[in-house]
C-alpha positions in Angstrom: 17.4 -6.7 -2.2 16.6 -4.3 0.6 15.9 -0.7 -0.1 17.1 2.0 2.2 16.3 5.7 2.1 17.2 8.5 4.5 14.8 11.2 5.3 16.0 14.8 5.9 14.4 18.0 7.2 15.4 21.5 6.6 16.5 23.4 9.6 17.4 27.0 8.7 20.0 26.7 6.0 21.1 23.1 7.0 19.7 19.6 6.5 19.3 17.3 9.4 18.7 13.6 9.1 15.4 12.4 10.7 15.9 9.5 13.1 14.3 6.2 12.1 11.6 4.6 14.2 10.5 1.0 13.8 6.9 0.7 12.8 5.1 -1.5 15.3 2.5 -2.9 13.0 1.0 -2.5 9.5 -2.3 -1.3 10.9 -0.8 2.1 11.9 0.5 2.6 8.4 -2.8 1.6 6.9 -4.6 4.0 9.2 -2.3 6.8 8.1 -2.9 6.0 4.4 -6.6 5.9 4.8 -6.5 9.3 6.6 -4.3 10.9 3.9 -3.8 8.9 0.7 -1.6 11.7 -0.7 1.3 10.2 1.3 1.4 7.4 -1.3 2.7 9.9 -3.8 0.2 8.7 -6.4 -3.3 10.1 -7.2 -5.8 7.5 -6.2 -9.2 7.2 -4.6 -9.5 4.5 -1.9 -12.5 2.3 -2.6 -11.9 -0.6 -0.2 -10.1 -1.6 3.0 -9.3 -5.2 4.0 -11.1 -6.4 0.8 -11.6 -10.2 0.8 -10.7 -11.9 -2.4 -12.3 -15.0 -3.9 -9.5 -17.2 -2.5 -9.9 -15.7 1.0 -7.0 -13.3 0.8 -7.3 -9.8 2.2 -6.1 -6.8 0.2 -5.1 -4.1 2.7 -6.3 -1.2 0.5 -8.0 -1.1 -2.9 -8.0 2.1 -4.9 -8.8 3.4 -8.3 -6.7 5.8 -10.3 -7.7 8.7 -12.7 -7.8 6.3 -15.6 -10.2 3.9 -13.8 -7.4 1.3 -13.1 -7.7 -0.7 -9.9 -4.7 -0.3 -7.6 -3.8 -2.9 -5.0 -2.0 -1.5 -2.0 -0.5 -4.2 0.1 1.4 -2.9 3.1 4.2 -5.1 4.4 6.5 -5.3 7.3 9.1 -8.1 8.0 8.2 -10.3 5.0 10.6 -11.9 2.5 10.5 -10.5 -1.1 9.3 -13.9 -2.4 6.2 -13.9 -0.1 5.4 -10.3 -1.1 5.6 -10.9 -4.8 3.5 -14.1 -4.6 0.8 -12.3 -2.6 0.9 -9.3 -5.0 0.5 -11.5 -8.0 -2.3 -13.4 -6.4 -4.2 -10.2 -5.7 -3.4 -8.7 -9.1 -4.8 -11.8 -10.9 -8.0 -11.6 -8.8 -8.4 -7.8 -9.5 -7.8 -8.4 -13.2 -10.8 -10.7 -13.3 -13.2 -8.2 -11.7 -15.8 -6.5 -13.8 -18.5 -4.0 -13.1 -21.0 -6.8 -12.3 -18.7 -8.6 -9.8 -20.2 -9.1 -6.4 -18.3 -9.8 -3.1 
């Protein structure tokens, strides 16, 4: 099911809808997140970018939260929900098996 959200900006005492612009590629979004992780809305420290998994997948961004949990950040554009869920589960299972002695 698609998710849609409008963005608004305050102009004086009024709200004005911000026009949408299609994002040309995931790389731009990844660069923005790396530059300012606070745009994610969660408190994490980025620890890896384009991290290669054991089965040759590539996690866009890998982070750690304040409770030392690893956080997989996979940025998507134009993919079906089934593909996204399958990829996220694959990466989550790989991350779950990591330990402090794991080597890449």
